[in-house]
C-alpha positions in Angstrom: -16.0 -8.4 -30.1 -14.6 -5.1 -29.1 -18.0 -4.1 -27.7 -17.4 -6.8 -25.2 -14.6 -4.9 -23.8 -15.7 -1.2 -24.0 -18.5 0.3 -22.1 -19.7 3.5 -20.7 -17.3 3.5 -17.8 -14.3 1.8 -19.6 -12.4 5.1 -20.3 -12.5 5.9 -16.5 -11.5 2.4 -15.4 -8.7 2.1 -18.1 -7.4 5.4 -17.1 -7.0 4.5 -13.6 -5.5 1.1 -14.5 -2.8 2.9 -16.7 -2.1 5.3 -13.8 -1.7 2.4 -11.5 0.7 0.7 -13.8 2.8 3.8 -14.4 3.1 4.6 -10.7 3.8 0.9 -9.8 6.5 0.4 -12.5 8.0 4.0 -12.0 8.6 3.1 -8.2 10.0 -0.3 -8.9 12.4 0.9 -11.5 13.5 3.7 -9.3 14.0 1.2 -6.3 15.9 -1.3 -8.3 18.0 0.8 -10.8 18.3 4.3 -9.2 18.4 3.4 -5.5 20.0 0.0 -6.4 18.4 -1.8 -3.5 19.3 -5.5 -3.2 17.2 -8.5 -2.1 16.7 -8.4 1.6 18.3 -4.9 2.0 16.2 -2.8 4.4 16.0 0.9 5.0 14.3 1.7 8.2 12.1 4.8 7.5 10.3 4.8 10.6 10.0 2.7 13.7 7.1 0.8 12.1 8.0 1.0 8.3 10.8 -0.3 6.4 11.6 -0.3 2.5 12.8 -3.7 1.9 13.2 -5.8 -1.4 11.6 -9.1 -1.4 11.0 -11.1 -4.6 7.6 -12.7 -4.5 7.2 -15.8 -6.8 3.6 -16.3 -6.0 0.5 -14.2 -5.7 -0.7 -11.9 -3.0 0.5 -12.6 0.6 3.2 -15.1 -0.9 0.6 -17.7 -1.7 1.2 -20.3 -4.5 5.1 -19.8 -4.6 6.5 -20.9 -7.9 10.1 -21.7 -8.6 9.8 -23.4 -12.0 9.3 -21.9 -15.4 6.1 -23.7 -15.8 4.7 -22.3 -12.5 5.9 -18.8 -13.2 4.4 -18.6 -16.7 1.3 -20.2 -15.2 0.8 -17.4 -12.8 1.6 -14.8 -15.5 -1.2 -16.5 -17.7 -3.5 -16.4 -14.7 -3.0 -12.8 -14.2 -3.6 -11.8 -17.7 -6.8 -14.0 -18.0 -7.9 -12.3 -14.8 -7.3 -8.9 -16.6 -9.3 -10.0 -19.7 -12.2 -11.1 -17.4 -12.1 -7.8 -15.4 -11.9 -5.7 -18.6 -15.1 -7.4 -19.8 -16.8 -6.8 -16.4 -15.5 -3.1 -16.5 -17.4 -2.8 -19.9 -20.6 -3.7 -18.2 -20.0 -1.4 -15.2 -22.4 1.4 -14.9 -21.3 2.9 -11.7 -18.3 5.2 -11.2 -17.1 3.3 -8.0 -17.3 0.1 -9.9 -15.1 1.4 -12.8 -12.7 2.8 -10.3 -12.6 -0.4 -8.4 -12.0 -2.7 -11.5 -9.4 -0.1 -12.9 -7.4 -0.5 -9.7 -7.5 -4.3 -9.8 -6.7 -4.3 -13.5 -3.7 -2.0 -13.1 -2.4 -3.9 -10.0 -2.7 -7.3 -11.9 -0.9 -5.9 -15.0 1.8 -4.2 -12.8 2.6 -7.6 -11.2 2.3 -9.4 -14.3 5.0 -7.1 -15.9 7.3 -8.0 -13.0 6.7 -11.7 -13.7 7.8 -11.3 -17.2 10.6 -8.9 -16.6 12.1 -10.3 -13.4 10.7 -13.7 -13.0 9.0 -12.6 -9.8 7.1 -9.6 -8.2 9.1 -7.0 -6.5 7.7 -6.0 -3.2 9.1 -3.2 -1.1 6.8 -1.7 1.5 7.1 -3.5 5.1 4.9 -2.4 8.0 5.7 -3.8 11.5 4.9 -3.1 15.2 6.6 -4.8 17.9 6.4 -8.5 17.1 3.6 -7.9 14.6 5.0 -8.1 11.2 3.0 -7.4 8.1 3.6 -8.7 4.5 5.9 -6.9 2.4 3.9 -5.5 -0.6 4.0 -3.0 -3.5 1.8 -0.4 -5.2 0.1 -2.8 -7.4 -0.9 -4.8 -4.3 -2.3 -1.7 -2.7 -4.3 -1.1 -5.9 -5.7 -4.6 -5.9 -6.7 -4.6 -2.2 -8.2 -1.0 -2.5 -10.1 -2.1 -5.7 -11.5 -5.3 -4.0 -12.5 -3.2 -0.9 -14.3 -0.7 -3.0 -16.1 -3.4 -4.8 -17.3 -5.0 -1.5 -18.3 -1.5 -0.3 -20.4 -1.0 -3.3 -22.0 -4.5 -3.1 -22.8 -4.0 0.6 -23.8 -0.2 0.7 -25.4 -0.1 -2.9 -23.6 3.0 -3.7 -24.5 3.2 -7.4 -25.7 6.6 -8.7 -29.3 7.0 -9.8 -29.6 5.6 -13.4 -26.2 3.7 -12.8 -27.9 0.3 -12.1 -26.6 -2.6 -14.0 
């Protein structure tokens, strides 16, 4: 059973996941409890970047917003089921890019899952905007997930596996 979740690149991927979780949670704890930012409060850091607290009760990009306990726990269960699936996939990954990618996604999913358990919603802070263009508010976990997916797509399209790393 354990061999289903441990493979040649698991240590790398899980180390990346742990680093993402720690960085994500440290930033959120700092913002919430040291900086003491309140929901909707905004700090303009540059003309195109704000630090703003938004509670996301859904998944990426505010999709599937849930306001009931059943919905909240459903999203938490979905995130952790995804982590189990991705950890199993990581155990079979033979490329460094694949392990890095999956580690980023796993770490981001766990980081946002922790928020769902601890706060009932995901704490998002980073807000880019330019003129009337307004981007979503996101967090470090979201960055990790998007970067991981982008790297997986890059690897799939470019075939960047190392010699001898083929699955």
